[in-house]
N, C-alpha and C positions, 0 to 999 in steps of 0.2 A: 654151574654154570662157567666154563672154559672163559678165561680173560684173553679177549683181544688186543694182541702188541702192535703197534705200527711204529716203525721209524720213519720219522717224516725228514729231510735236511731240506733247507731253504723254508724252516717253518715261518718265520717271521717275516717273509716278503708277499707280495702283492697276494698272490693265488694260494702260496703257501699257509698263511694265517685264514684265508676262509676256507681253504679245504680241513687244516688241523679243526677248526672250530666244527665242522662237520662231522668230524670224525670223533671228536667228544662228544657232543650231542648224540651221537647214536652208542656212545657207552666203551670205545674204546680205551685202553693206556697208550699215549701216546708219547712216544721219546723223540724232544725235540732238539735240533741241532740247526744251529746259523752262527753266521759270522757276524753278526749284527754291524752290516754296513750302513751308510748313507741312506741306502733305500728301504731298510726296514720298519716294520709296522711295529714300532716300540709299543704306542698304547693299546692296540688289539693284543698285540702280545701279554700287557700286564694285564688286560681284561679278565684273557683268557684264565690266565694265572691264577688269579683272586676266586674264578668260577669253579675251577677243573685242579688246586694243585694237587689234591690228593691222586689224580691219574696224569700229571703231567712229568716229565725230568727232562730240565733243558740244559743245554750244553752249549757255551758258547767256543766253537773253534770252525776252522776250515777244513771243508771235507778232506783238503788233499793233505792235512796234516793229522787226519781223525787216526788214531790206532786200536779202537776198540768199538764193538757194538755188541747192545745184548739179545738176548734170546727174543727173537720176534717172531711173526707170521709173515709181515712184508717190509719191504724199505722202498720207500716211497722218494724218490729223489726229485725235489724240486728245485735244488740248490743250482745258480746258472748267472753266468755274466751275460745280459741280453740286451742291453743297449746298442743297437747297430752303429749309430755313429761314434760310439767311442770302439768300439774294437773294428772298424774301416781305418780310424787313426791310429790304434794300437792293441794288436790280438793276444799280446802275452798272454794276459790276465784273463782269456777266455779260453786260450788252449791249453792254461793251467788247470783253468777251475770244472770247464765244460766235457775237457777229454781227460785228463790226468786224474781229476778228482773224481769223477766215474771209475776210470782204472783203479785206486785207492780202495773205494765201497766195495768192487767185486773181488779184491784180493783178500778184502776184511773176510767176505763171506767164506771164500774158497781157502783159506787160511785156518781161521778161528771156529767161526760160528759152526761150521758143519762138525767141526770135531767132537763138540759137546749137547747139539742141540740139532734139531729140524734146518734145511738148509730152506729161508725164506724164499720168499718171492720179491723178486726185482722188478720194483716198476718206475721205469724211466719216464719222467714228462718231459717229451721232446717238442717239435712246434713244425707248423703246417712251411715253415722255410724251409726245412729240409728238400723240398719238391721244385724250389724257385718258383718262377712266375711262370703264367699263361694267360693269353691274350683272352681265349674262349675257352669254355667246360670247366671242367674241374677234376684232381685227380682224387683216386681213390688211393688206397692202401699198399696196392702192389703197384704203383708209379715209382718209376727211375727216380732216384734223388739227385738233385741237379742245383746244390745249393748257390747263391748268386754274392752271398758277402762270407767275412769271416766270421760270424757271429753263428750264420744258419751253417757254416761248413764244420764248425767244432762241433756243433749239434747234430750233425749229420754222421760225423766221425764216430762220439759215443754211442748212437744208434748200432754202427757196423761191429763196433767192440763188443757191445753187450751180445751181439747177433752170434759174432765166432767165439764169444767165451760160452755161450749156452752150448754149443759144437764142442768145445773143447774140454768143458767141465760139468757139464750136465746141469748149465745154470736154468731156473725155470723164471722167466720174465713176461713183462708186457711192458709195450712200449706206445704209448699215447702221443697224439700229436695235436695239440688244440688250434685252431685260430686265435688272432687276435682276441683279447681279453680286454673288459671293461670293468667297473664295477667302482666300489669304495674301497679307499685306504691306498690308491697306486700313488707311488712315489710321483711327482711331478718331472718328469721325465719323457714321460710316455704321452703321447698327442692329446688326448682330452683333459688330464689334469696340467699339463703345462700349459695347456690353451686356457682355464681357467686360472692360473698365476698369471698369466700375460695381462688376461684383461683386468685381473684385480689390481695390478700395478699399472694401469694406463697404458700398457704397450702392446706395441703389434704381434699379432701370432704369427711366430714364423712356420711358414709348411712350406716343403719342398715340393719341387717340379711342379708350381701351380697347382698341388693339391690334385692333380689327375690321378696318381697312383689308386688303386680298386684294393679296400681290405674288408673281410668279414669279420662282425664283433659278435663274440661271445659273452654274455654275462659270467662275471668269475663264478658265481654262487650255481651257475646250469654246468657250467665246466667242473666245477667240485663234486657237485651230483653226478655227472659222467665218468669222472675218476673211480668214486666209490661201486657205479654200475658195473665196473669194467673188473675190480676187483671181484666182485661180487659174484659174476656172471660169465665173465669171458673166457675164451680158450684162452690157455697158456701158451706164452712162444709165439703171440702174433703181435702185428701193429694194428691199432685201432685212430682211427681220427674223430678229432672233437669239432663240430662246427654247429653253429645256428644257421648256417646256409644264408643269413643276411650280409648284403653285400653293398657298399657304397663307398663312391671317390672320398678321397678325405677332405675333399673342399667341403663336399655334403657333409660329411660328417662334423668340421668346424663350423659351418654356417648352421647346423642344430645346435652347438653349443653354445654360440654368439646367442641365437634365438632363448636358448634356454636360461641362459645368463641377465640376458638385460629383459624379456618377456615370460621368463617363466611357460613359455610353452614352445610347442615347434610350429612355425608357419614355412611356407614356400622360400620367401626370399628377405633378409633384411635388410633394411633399409641403411646404406653407403656401407654396405659391408667390405669395402674397400678401404676404409677408416681403420678396420680391424686386423687388416690382413698384411702380411710381408710376403711375397712373392718371389723373393728376390734370391731364394737360394736353392741348388739342385745337387740331388744327394748323389755320389760315385755309384755307380754299380745299383742304383733303385730298380727294385721290384717294381714291373707294372700293375700284377695283379695277381693278388695269391686266393685261391679258390679251390676247397677241398670237399670232397661229399663223404657221409659218415654214415651209410647204409648199414654195416656190420654192428654200429653201437645202438641203433636206431631198432635194429632186429631184436636187439636185446631189451627193448621197451623203454628207452630213454629218447627224450626228445626234449630241446629248448621250451622255457615257459618264459621266460622273460623277452619282451618286445621292448627293440632300440629305443623309439621316438617317444615311450611311456616311463623307461628307466633314464632316461640321459636328463630328464630335467631333475629326477629326484638325483642322480648322481651329480650333477654340476649345482643341486643347492649344496652338497655335502661338502665341496670343494670350496664354495663359496663361505662356508660357517667353519671350515677346519683349514685356514691358509697356513700352507707349509712354505716358509722362506730360507 
């Protein structure tokens, strides 16, 4: 049987660690690349290595500094700077990692890999934020990109670079644009884990724009399944959205987090909710509502299996027991 080899950049991140686990469970050999920053999921990385060290090779390097990649079937690029607030303050590292890092990976494919082996598929994990926001309806894959913040702009730039590289150099690619992810092992800078961290410290949850922005939530395990489905079944040189299409306001999300944290169940309203929230912050360039459709992916047989109101209780319980400070 032929050995399936994948390169996964950003493998120790939130989605990266979940997806790498999925590949290993499916029998893949995985060449794992990560610069191991503060957001890296070290416990999950160590667990995977203990279980699958015969099929994992781990490299500690920034993708901008990478000079070599092995022969492989596919490069899944999940390495990225992704904190919107940090990007709004200073976009330098976002441009470096999200744009120049992609350029470097593409150059390695062009200059080295194809000389000695078959050119791999380049699989870029982008974001739904490249479309910008919309008050009504949802964005399909052929919608115009219109990013609203520096983070989204760097991801959009990378998508365009990949598409132009395909025309110039004959690259085969897939670009996946997932919605917001939630699940286990997410670093507490994103909404759900940071909310749990604040509650654990007896602090109010800082929620911007009074919690009115609307987000769609897809469980990271569903997203990982979608990525593998796209690799196995999707047409090349196409863009695919990934979304559970379950949306709610950030206030509704945080209300459910507070419910799950104190009551271990979801109710319509938390008594004295104002005691847990700080609504004083307004984010510059705030997107009102992200919404994408993903009919091409669903036509390949994928559908989201996780139900937010059921999973959020498990997720919050995990963060209560595994507090990161």
